[in-house]
Gaussian input, Z-matrix of N, CA and C with variables (Angstrom, degrees):
# hf/3-21g

backbone

0 1
 N
 C     1     B1
 C     2     B2     1     A1
 N     3     B3     2     A2     1     D1
 C     4     B4     3     A3     2     D2
 C     5     B5     4     A4     3     D3
 N     6     B6     5     A5     4     D4
 C     7     B7     6     A6     5     D5
 C     8     B8     7     A7     6     D6
 N     9     B9     8     A8     7     D7
 C    10    B10     9     A9     8     D8
 C    11    B11    10    A10     9     D9
 N    12    B12    11    A11    10    D10
 C    13    B13    12    A12    11    D11
 C    14    B14    13    A13    12    D12
 N    15    B15    14    A14    13    D13
 C    16    B16    15    A15    14    D14
 C    17    B17    16    A16    15    D15
 N    18    B18    17    A17    16    D16
 C    19    B19    18    A18    17    D17
 C    20    B20    19    A19    18    D18
 N    21    B21    20    A20    19    D19
 C    22    B22    21    A21    20    D20
 C    23    B23    22    A22    21    D21
 N    24    B24    23    A23    22    D22
 C    25    B25    24    A24    23    D23
 C    26    B26    25    A25    24    D24
 N    27    B27    26    A26    25    D25
 C    28    B28    27    A27    26    D26
 C    29    B29    28    A28    27    D27
 N    30    B30    29    A29    28    D28
 C    31    B31    30    A30    29    D29
 C    32    B32    31    A31    30    D30
 N    33    B33    32    A32    31    D31
 C    34    B34    33    A33    32    D32
 C    35    B35    34    A34    33    D33
 N    36    B36    35    A35    34    D34
 C    37    B37    36    A36    35    D35
 C    38    B38    37    A37    36    D36
 N    39    B39    38    A38    37    D37
 C    40    B40    39    A39    38    D38
 C    41    B41    40    A40    39    D39
 N    42    B42    41    A41    40    D40
 C    43    B43    42    A42    41    D41
 C    44    B44    43    A43    42    D42
 N    45    B45    44    A44    43    D43
 C    46    B46    45    A45    44    D44
 C    47    B47    46    A46    45    D45
 N    48    B48    47    A47    46    D46
 C    49    B49    48    A48    47    D47
 C    50    B50    49    A49    48    D48
 N    51    B51    50    A50    49    D49
 C    52    B52    51    A51    50    D50
 C    53    B53    52    A52    51    D51
 N    54    B54    53    A53    52    D52
 C    55    B55    54    A54    53    D53
 C    56    B56    55    A55    54    D54
 N    57    B57    56    A56    55    D55
 C    58    B58    57    A57    56    D56
 C    59    B59    58    A58    57    D57
 N    60    B60    59    A59    58    D58
 C    61    B61    60    A60    59    D59
 C    62    B62    61    A61    60    D60
 N    63    B63    62    A62    61    D61
 C    64    B64    63    A63    62    D62
 C    65    B65    64    A64    63    D63
 N    66    B66    65    A65    64    D64
 C    67    B67    66    A66    65    D65
 C    68    B68    67    A67    66    D66
 N    69    B69    68    A68    67    D67
 C    70    B70    69    A69    68    D68
 C    71    B71    70    A70    69    D69
 N    72    B72    71    A71    70    D70
 C    73    B73    72    A72    71    D71
 C    74    B74    73    A73    72    D72
 N    75    B75    74    A74    73    D73
 C    76    B76    75    A75    74    D74
 C    77    B77    76    A76    75    D75
 N    78    B78    77    A77    76    D76
 C    79    B79    78    A78    77    D77
 C    80    B80    79    A79    78    D78
 N    81    B81    80    A80    79    D79
 C    82    B82    81    A81    80    D80
 C    83    B83    82    A82    81    D81
 N    84    B84    83    A83    82    D82
 C    85    B85    84    A84    83    D83
 C    86    B86    85    A85    84    D84
 N    87    B87    86    A86    85    D85
 C    88    B88    87    A87    86    D86
 C    89    B89    88    A88    87    D87
 N    90    B90    89    A89    88    D88
 C    91    B91    90    A90    89    D89
 C    92    B92    91    A91    90    D90
 N    93    B93    92    A92    91    D91
 C    94    B94    93    A93    92    D92
 C    95    B95    94    A94    93    D93
 N    96    B96    95    A95    94    D94
 C    97    B97    96    A96    95    D95
 C    98    B98    97    A97    96    D96
 N    99    B99    98    A98    97    D97
 C   100   B100    99    A99    98    D98
 C   101   B101   100   A100    99    D99
 N   102   B102   101   A101   100   D100
 C   103   B103   102   A102   101   D101
 C   104   B104   103   A103   102   D102
 N   105   B105   104   A104   103   D103
 C   106   B106   105   A105   104   D104
 C   107   B107   106   A106   105   D105
 N   108   B108   107   A107   106   D106
 C   109   B109   108   A108   107   D107
 C   110   B110   109   A109   108   D108
 N   111   B111   110   A110   109   D109
 C   112   B112   111   A111   110   D110
 C   113   B113   112   A112   111   D111
 N   114   B114   113   A113   112   D112
 C   115   B115   114   A114   113   D113
 C   116   B116   115   A115   114   D114
 N   117   B117   116   A116   115   D115
 C   118   B118   117   A117   116   D116
 C   119   B119   118   A118   117   D117
 N   120   B120   119   A119   118   D118
 C   121   B121   120   A120   119   D119
 C   122   B122   121   A121   120   D120
 N   123   B123   122   A122   121   D121
 C   124   B124   123   A123   122   D122
 C   125   B125   124   A124   123   D123
 N   126   B126   125   A125   124   D124
 C   127   B127   126   A126   125   D125
 C   128   B128   127   A127   126   D126
 N   129   B129   128   A128   127   D127
 C   130   B130   129   A129   128   D128
 C   131   B131   130   A130   129   D129
 N   132   B132   131   A131   130   D130
 C   133   B133   132   A132   131   D131
 C   134   B134   133   A133   132   D132
 N   135   B135   134   A134   133   D133
 C   136   B136   135   A135   134   D134
 C   137   B137   136   A136   135   D135
 N   138   B138   137   A137   136   D136
 C   139   B139   138   A138   137   D137
 C   140   B140   139   A139   138   D138
 N   141   B141   140   A140   139   D139
 C   142   B142   141   A141   140   D140
 C   143   B143   142   A142   141   D141
 N   144   B144   143   A143   142   D142
 C   145   B145   144   A144   143   D143
 C   146   B146   145   A145   144   D144
 N   147   B147   146   A146   145   D145
 C   148   B148   147   A147   146   D146
 C   149   B149   148   A148   147   D147
 N   150   B150   149   A149   148   D148
 C   151   B151   150   A150   149   D149
 C   152   B152   151   A151   150   D150
 N   153   B153   152   A152   151   D151
 C   154   B154   153   A153   152   D152
 C   155   B155   154   A154   153   D153
 N   156   B156   155   A155   154   D154
 C   157   B157   156   A156   155   D155
 C   158   B158   157   A157   156   D156
 N   159   B159   158   A158   157   D157
 C   160   B160   159   A159   158   D158
 C   161   B161   160   A160   159   D159
 N   162   B162   161   A161   160   D160
 C   163   B163   162   A162   161   D161
 C   164   B164   163   A163   162   D162
 N   165   B165   164   A164   163   D163
 C   166   B166   165   A165   164   D164
 C   167   B167   166   A166   165   D165
 N   168   B168   167   A167   166   D166
 C   169   B169   168   A168   167   D167
 C   170   B170   169   A169   168   D168
 N   171   B171   170   A170   169   D169
 C   172   B172   171   A171   170   D170
 C   173   B173   172   A172   171   D171
 N   174   B174   173   A173   172   D172
 C   175   B175   174   A174   173   D173
 C   176   B176   175   A175   174   D174
 N   177   B177   176   A176   175   D175
 C   178   B178   177   A177   176   D176
 C   179   B179   178   A178   177   D177
 N   180   B180   179   A179   178   D178
 C   181   B181   180   A180   179   D179
 C   182   B182   181   A181   180   D180
 N   183   B183   182   A182   181   D181
 C   184   B184   183   A183   182   D182
 C   185   B185   184   A184   183   D183
 N   186   B186   185   A185   184   D184
 C   187   B187   186   A186   185   D185
 C   188   B188   187   A187   186   D186
 N   189   B189   188   A188   187   D187
 C   190   B190   189   A189   188   D188
 C   191   B191   190   A190   189   D189
 N   192   B192   191   A191   190   D190
 C   193   B193   192   A192   191   D191
 C   194   B194   193   A193   192   D192
 N   195   B195   194   A194   193   D193
 C   196   B196   195   A195   194   D194
 C   197   B197   196   A196   195   D195
 N   198   B198   197   A197   196   D196
 C   199   B199   198   A198   197   D197
 C   200   B200   199   A199   198   D198
 N   201   B201   200   A200   199   D199
 C   202   B202   201   A201   200   D200
 C   203   B203   202   A202   201   D201
 N   204   B204   203   A203   202   D202
 C   205   B205   204   A204   203   D203
 C   206   B206   205   A205   204   D204
 N   207   B207   206   A206   205   D205
 C   208   B208   207   A207   206   D206
 C   209   B209   208   A208   207   D207
 N   210   B210   209   A209   208   D208
 C   211   B211   210   A210   209   D209
 C   212   B212   211   A211   210   D210
 N   213   B213   212   A212   211   D211
 C   214   B214   213   A213   212   D212
 C   215   B215   214   A214   213   D213
 N   216   B216   215   A215   214   D214
 C   217   B217   216   A216   215   D215
 C   218   B218   217   A217   216   D216
 N   219   B219   218   A218   217   D217
 C   220   B220   219   A219   218   D218
 C   221   B221   220   A220   219   D219
 N   222   B222   221   A221   220   D220
 C   223   B223   222   A222   221   D221
 C   224   B224   223   A223   222   D222
 N   225   B225   224   A224   223   D223
 C   226   B226   225   A225   224   D224
 C   227   B227   226   A226   225   D225
 N   228   B228   227   A227   226   D226
 C   229   B229   228   A228   227   D227
 C   230   B230   229   A229   228   D228
 N   231   B231   230   A230   229   D229
 C   232   B232   231   A231   230   D230
 C   233   B233   232   A232   231   D231
 N   234   B234   233   A233   232   D232
 C   235   B235   234   A234   233   D233
 C   236   B236   235   A235   234   D234
 N   237   B237   236   A236   235   D235
 C   238   B238   237   A237   236   D236
 C   239   B239   238   A238   237   D237
 N   240   B240   239   A239   238   D238
 C   241   B241   240   A240   239   D239
 C   242   B242   241   A241   240   D240
 N   243   B243   242   A242   241   D241
 C   244   B244   243   A243   242   D242
 C   245   B245   244   A244   243   D243
 N   246   B246   245   A245   244   D244
 C   247   B247   246   A246   245   D245
 C   248   B248   247   A247   246   D246
 N   249   B249   248   A248   247   D247
 C   250   B250   249   A249   248   D248
 C   251   B251   250   A250   249   D249

   B1=1.4355
   B2=1.5275
   B3=1.3106
   B4=1.4602
   B5=1.5198
   B6=1.3194
   B7=1.4553
   B8=1.5250
   B9=1.3413
   B10=1.4580
   B11=1.5275
   B12=1.3263
   B13=1.4598
   B14=1.5277
   B15=1.3219
   B16=1.4604
   B17=1.5259
   B18=1.3254
   B19=1.4572
   B20=1.5179
   B21=1.3189
   B22=1.4616
   B23=1.5222
   B24=1.3380
   B25=1.4604
   B26=1.5234
   B27=1.3300
   B28=1.4620
   B29=1.5266
   B30=1.3159
   B31=1.4647
   B32=1.5180
   B33=1.3308
   B34=1.4577
   B35=1.5196
   B36=1.3141
   B37=1.4606
   B38=1.5247
   B39=1.3265
   B40=1.4600
   B41=1.5269
   B42=1.3142
   B43=1.4488
   B44=1.5182
   B45=1.3309
   B46=1.4558
   B47=1.5141
   B48=1.3011
   B49=1.4596
   B50=1.5119
   B51=1.3119
   B52=1.4600
   B53=1.5173
   B54=1.3227
   B55=1.4551
   B56=1.5177
   B57=1.3111
   B58=1.4622
   B59=1.5270
   B60=1.3241
   B61=1.4697
   B62=1.5286
   B63=1.3299
   B64=1.4627
   B65=1.5231
   B66=1.3175
   B67=1.4663
   B68=1.5251
   B69=1.3102
   B70=1.4567
   B71=1.5253
   B72=1.3422
   B73=1.4603
   B74=1.5293
   B75=1.3223
   B76=1.4565
   B77=1.5144
   B78=1.3295
   B79=1.4698
   B80=1.5217
   B81=1.3363
   B82=1.4616
   B83=1.5264
   B84=1.3250
   B85=1.4650
   B86=1.5323
   B87=1.3196
   B88=1.4635
   B89=1.5242
   B90=1.3307
   B91=1.4688
   B92=1.5273
   B93=1.3303
   B94=1.4662
   B95=1.5265
   B96=1.3323
   B97=1.4625
   B98=1.5301
   B99=1.3216
   B100=1.4658
   B101=1.5285
   B102=1.3380
   B103=1.4646
   B104=1.5294
   B105=1.3282
   B106=1.4667
   B107=1.5253
   B108=1.3130
   B109=1.4653
   B110=1.5330
   B111=1.3193
   B112=1.4583
   B113=1.5257
   B114=1.3272
   B115=1.4683
   B116=1.5135
   B117=1.3184
   B118=1.4561
   B119=1.5126
   B120=1.3237
   B121=1.4625
   B122=1.5310
   B123=1.3302
   B124=1.4635
   B125=1.5263
   B126=1.3208
   B127=1.4664
   B128=1.5286
   B129=1.3191
   B130=1.4687
   B131=1.5266
   B132=1.2944
   B133=1.4620
   B134=1.5298
   B135=1.3349
   B136=1.4652
   B137=1.5359
   B138=1.3222
   B139=1.4705
   B140=1.5293
   B141=1.3209
   B142=1.4586
   B143=1.5257
   B144=1.3237
   B145=1.4620
   B146=1.5311
   B147=1.3339
   B148=1.4659
   B149=1.5265
   B150=1.3229
   B151=1.4665
   B152=1.5312
   B153=1.3227
   B154=1.4681
   B155=1.5158
   B156=1.3259
   B157=1.4609
   B158=1.5289
   B159=1.3306
   B160=1.4601
   B161=1.5296
   B162=1.3175
   B163=1.4697
   B164=1.5245
   B165=1.3238
   B166=1.4607
   B167=1.5284
   B168=1.3294
   B169=1.4652
   B170=1.5296
   B171=1.3095
   B172=1.4652
   B173=1.5269
   B174=1.3250
   B175=1.4757
   B176=1.5272
   B177=1.3232
   B178=1.4653
   B179=1.5305
   B180=1.3341
   B181=1.4665
   B182=1.5225
   B183=1.3334
   B184=1.4718
   B185=1.5269
   B186=1.3301
   B187=1.4661
   B188=1.5308
   B189=1.3273
   B190=1.4631
   B191=1.5326
   B192=1.3261
   B193=1.4623
   B194=1.5333
   B195=1.3267
   B196=1.4706
   B197=1.5288
   B198=1.3418
   B199=1.4708
   B200=1.5242
   B201=1.3310
   B202=1.4703
   B203=1.5259
   B204=1.3188
   B205=1.4672
   B206=1.5239
   B207=1.3339
   B208=1.4667
   B209=1.5314
   B210=1.3363
   B211=1.4678
   B212=1.5253
   B213=1.3257
   B214=1.4623
   B215=1.5124
   B216=1.3334
   B217=1.4637
   B218=1.5180
   B219=1.3271
   B220=1.4686
   B221=1.5271
   B222=1.3390
   B223=1.4677
   B224=1.5297
   B225=1.2912
   B226=1.4610
   B227=1.5180
   B228=1.3150
   B229=1.4581
   B230=1.5163
   B231=1.3177
   B232=1.4715
   B233=1.5230
   B234=1.3363
   B235=1.4588
   B236=1.5187
   B237=1.3081
   B238=1.4612
   B239=1.5188
   B240=1.3282
   B241=1.4528
   B242=1.5178
   B243=1.3290
   B244=1.4671
   B245=1.5319
   B246=1.2927
   B247=1.4681
   B248=1.5132
   B249=1.3153
   B250=1.4669
   B251=1.4872
   A1=108.47
   A2=117.50
   A3=121.72
   A4=110.32
   A5=115.51
   A6=120.26
   A7=108.83
   A8=116.74
   A9=120.97
   A10=109.14
   A11=115.70
   A12=120.82
   A13=109.62
   A14=116.12
   A15=122.03
   A16=107.92
   A17=116.01
   A18=121.07
   A19=110.62
   A20=116.37
   A21=121.15
   A22=110.04
   A23=115.78
   A24=121.89
   A25=109.00
   A26=118.51
   A27=119.64
   A28=110.60
   A29=115.09
   A30=119.60
   A31=109.92
   A32=115.07
   A33=119.29
   A34=109.22
   A35=116.93
   A36=120.52
   A37=111.00
   A38=116.89
   A39=122.39
   A40=108.94
   A41=116.55
   A42=120.70
   A43=112.77
   A44=114.97
   A45=122.17
   A46=109.06
   A47=117.55
   A48=120.43
   A49=112.92
   A50=114.29
   A51=121.10
   A52=110.95
   A53=114.66
   A54=121.11
   A55=111.45
   A56=115.98
   A57=120.21
   A58=110.15
   A59=116.91
   A60=120.86
   A61=111.87
   A62=115.44
   A63=120.81
   A64=112.50
   A65=117.89
   A66=121.67
   A67=109.10
   A68=115.45
   A69=118.83
   A70=110.75
   A71=116.98
   A72=120.24
   A73=110.52
   A74=115.80
   A75=119.83
   A76=112.01
   A77=116.25
   A78=119.68
   A79=110.78
   A80=117.03
   A81=120.43
   A82=110.62
   A83=117.23
   A84=121.15
   A85=109.86
   A86=117.59
   A87=121.29
   A88=111.23
   A89=117.21
   A90=120.51
   A91=111.77
   A92=117.24
   A93=120.37
   A94=109.85
   A95=117.19
   A96=121.13
   A97=110.67
   A98=117.01
   A99=120.97
   A100=111.78
   A101=116.70
   A102=120.39
   A103=110.70
   A104=117.08
   A105=120.51
   A106=110.69
   A107=116.51
   A108=120.69
   A109=110.49
   A110=116.40
   A111=121.55
   A112=111.08
   A113=115.70
   A114=119.94
   A115=112.46
   A116=116.24
   A117=119.80
   A118=111.96
   A119=117.11
   A120=120.89
   A121=110.75
   A122=116.79
   A123=120.04
   A124=111.12
   A125=116.92
   A126=121.68
   A127=111.82
   A128=117.02
   A129=122.58
   A130=106.07
   A131=117.06
   A132=121.22
   A133=109.88
   A134=117.67
   A135=120.20
   A136=113.74
   A137=117.50
   A138=120.64
   A139=111.41
   A140=116.41
   A141=121.36
   A142=111.06
   A143=116.45
   A144=121.27
   A145=110.65
   A146=117.78
   A147=119.32
   A148=113.09
   A149=117.92
   A150=120.65
   A151=110.22
   A152=116.19
   A153=120.00
   A154=111.67
   A155=116.23
   A156=119.86
   A157=110.83
   A158=117.13
   A159=121.01
   A160=110.95
   A161=117.13
   A162=120.86
   A163=110.01
   A164=117.55
   A165=122.33
   A166=111.10
   A167=116.31
   A168=120.66
   A169=110.52
   A170=117.81
   A171=121.38
   A172=111.13
   A173=117.30
   A174=120.92
   A175=110.34
   A176=116.63
   A177=120.92
   A178=110.74
   A179=116.77
   A180=121.02
   A181=111.78
   A182=117.19
   A183=120.76
   A184=110.67
   A185=116.80
   A186=120.09
   A187=111.03
   A188=116.74
   A189=120.55
   A190=110.97
   A191=117.12
   A192=120.83
   A193=110.75
   A194=117.40
   A195=120.68
   A196=111.28
   A197=116.31
   A198=119.84
   A199=109.87
   A200=117.48
   A201=120.99
   A202=110.71
   A203=117.04
   A204=121.58
   A205=110.73
   A206=116.62
   A207=120.86
   A208=112.43
   A209=117.69
   A210=120.29
   A211=113.51
   A212=117.18
   A213=120.35
   A214=112.40
   A215=115.17
   A216=119.74
   A217=109.19
   A218=117.70
   A219=119.33
   A220=110.57
   A221=116.46
   A222=119.13
   A223=112.05
   A224=115.25
   A225=123.23
   A226=106.59
   A227=116.45
   A228=119.92
   A229=109.35
   A230=117.36
   A231=122.02
   A232=109.07
   A233=114.73
   A234=121.98
   A235=111.40
   A236=118.30
   A237=120.43
   A238=110.11
   A239=117.50
   A240=121.79
   A241=112.94
   A242=118.22
   A243=121.34
   A244=111.01
   A245=115.08
   A246=120.98
   A247=107.40
   A248=117.64
   A249=121.87
   A250=112.81
   D1=134.17
   D2=179.78
   D3=-102.87
   D4=135.87
   D5=179.95
   D6=-107.32
   D7=127.17
   D8=-179.66
   D9=-74.35
   D10=133.68
   D11=-179.23
   D12=-73.47
   D13=131.43
   D14=178.64
   D15=-95.11
   D16=113.43
   D17=-179.76
   D18=-80.26
   D19=141.40
   D20=175.90
   D21=-77.73
   D22=-36.36
   D23=-177.56
   D24=-124.07
   D25=109.49
   D26=178.11
   D27=-75.47
   D28=160.39
   D29=177.30
   D30=-70.47
   D31=150.43
   D32=173.96
   D33=-69.17
   D34=154.28
   D35=-179.82
   D36=-72.71
   D37=-36.25
   D38=179.25
   D39=-124.07
   D40=136.88
   D41=176.59
   D42=90.78
   D43=-161.66
   D44=-176.96
   D45=-115.08
   D46=138.02
   D47=175.26
   D48=123.57
   D49=-163.59
   D50=-174.27
   D51=-118.68
   D52=153.66
   D53=178.12
   D54=-96.50
   D55=-159.99
   D56=-179.92
   D57=-69.78
   D58=151.31
   D59=-177.82
   D60=-61.72
   D61=153.16
   D62=177.83
   D63=-120.09
   D64=-1.39
   D65=177.54
   D66=-125.15
   D67=163.67
   D68=179.08
   D69=-65.42
   D70=-31.55
   D71=179.20
   D72=-65.21
   D73=-41.77
   D74=178.08
   D75=-63.90
   D76=-42.57
   D77=177.98
   D78=-64.18
   D79=-38.35
   D80=178.53
   D81=-63.70
   D82=-44.38
   D83=178.63
   D84=-61.36
   D85=-44.02
   D86=179.48
   D87=-62.87
   D88=-44.16
   D89=-179.87
   D90=-66.24
   D91=-39.18
   D92=176.95
   D93=-64.61
   D94=-41.21
   D95=177.85
   D96=-60.39
   D97=-47.42
   D98=-179.66
   D99=-65.60
   D100=-38.54
   D101=178.04
   D102=-66.56
   D103=-40.67
   D104=178.20
   D105=-66.81
   D106=-37.01
   D107=177.70
   D108=-64.32
   D109=-44.97
   D110=178.85
   D111=-67.62
   D112=-45.37
   D113=178.58
   D114=-62.16
   D115=-37.19
   D116=178.00
   D117=-64.74
   D118=-35.88
   D119=178.41
   D120=-67.59
   D121=-28.95
   D122=177.63
   D123=-80.72
   D124=-35.16
   D125=-177.77
   D126=-82.44
   D127=-45.67
   D128=178.96
   D129=-107.71
   D130=98.68
   D131=-177.13
   D132=-66.59
   D133=116.42
   D134=-178.78
   D135=-60.59
   D136=-26.15
   D137=178.68
   D138=-74.44
   D139=-33.96
   D140=-178.86
   D141=-83.20
   D142=-43.55
   D143=-176.88
   D144=-131.66
   D145=75.98
   D146=-177.85
   D147=-64.09
   D148=-34.79
   D149=179.95
   D150=-69.00
   D151=-43.72
   D152=178.14
   D153=-61.69
   D154=-41.82
   D155=179.17
   D156=-67.96
   D157=-38.98
   D158=177.46
   D159=-61.42
   D160=-43.69
   D161=178.01
   D162=-63.28
   D163=-43.43
   D164=178.96
   D165=-59.47
   D166=-48.67
   D167=-178.91
   D168=-65.93
   D169=-38.03
   D170=179.11
   D171=-64.01
   D172=-46.34
   D173=179.17
   D174=-65.35
   D175=-42.71
   D176=179.34
   D177=-63.53
   D178=-44.18
   D179=178.59
   D180=-64.03
   D181=-40.90
   D182=178.56
   D183=-63.35
   D184=-40.23
   D185=177.74
   D186=-64.42
   D187=-41.29
   D188=179.03
   D189=-64.66
   D190=-42.04
   D191=178.17
   D192=-63.96
   D193=-38.12
   D194=177.34
   D195=-62.22
   D196=-41.69
   D197=177.81
   D198=-64.65
   D199=-43.79
   D200=178.50
   D201=-61.93
   D202=-41.34
   D203=-179.46
   D204=-64.73
   D205=-40.26
   D206=-177.30
   D207=-76.18
   D208=-34.46
   D209=-173.40
   D210=-109.09
   D211=-2.43
   D212=-178.59
   D213=-103.74
   D214=174.49
   D215=175.45
   D216=-62.21
   D217=149.69
   D218=178.52
   D219=-58.86
   D220=130.94
   D221=-176.87
   D222=-75.52
   D223=140.05
   D224=172.82
   D225=-164.95
   D226=162.52
   D227=179.44
   D228=-70.91
   D229=131.98
   D230=-178.83
   D231=-121.91
   D232=142.64
   D233=-179.11
   D234=-112.57
   D235=25.36
   D236=-178.11
   D237=76.94
   D238=-128.98
   D239=-177.36
   D240=-88.24
   D241=-5.18
   D242=-179.21
   D243=-67.73
   D244=147.48
   D245=172.49
   D246=-85.38
   D247=156.47
   D248=-179.66
   D249=-54.82

């Protein structure tokens, strides 16, 4: 018996990347990402340490993209309903 994989982040209809989450796990990951982004802005003041905040946001964004890549549909350019 084959089990269909349930993606947390479906592919966007147009363009490259992922859309809004479709599972509770995806929503949890998104909310944690947004909370960490907000918390980081409170902890690492971007006005005082712009480089530190940039590094923080870059690492956080890379981690979020890795989760999307691992749990989302395989990324590729999509043209909506058009055939290649």
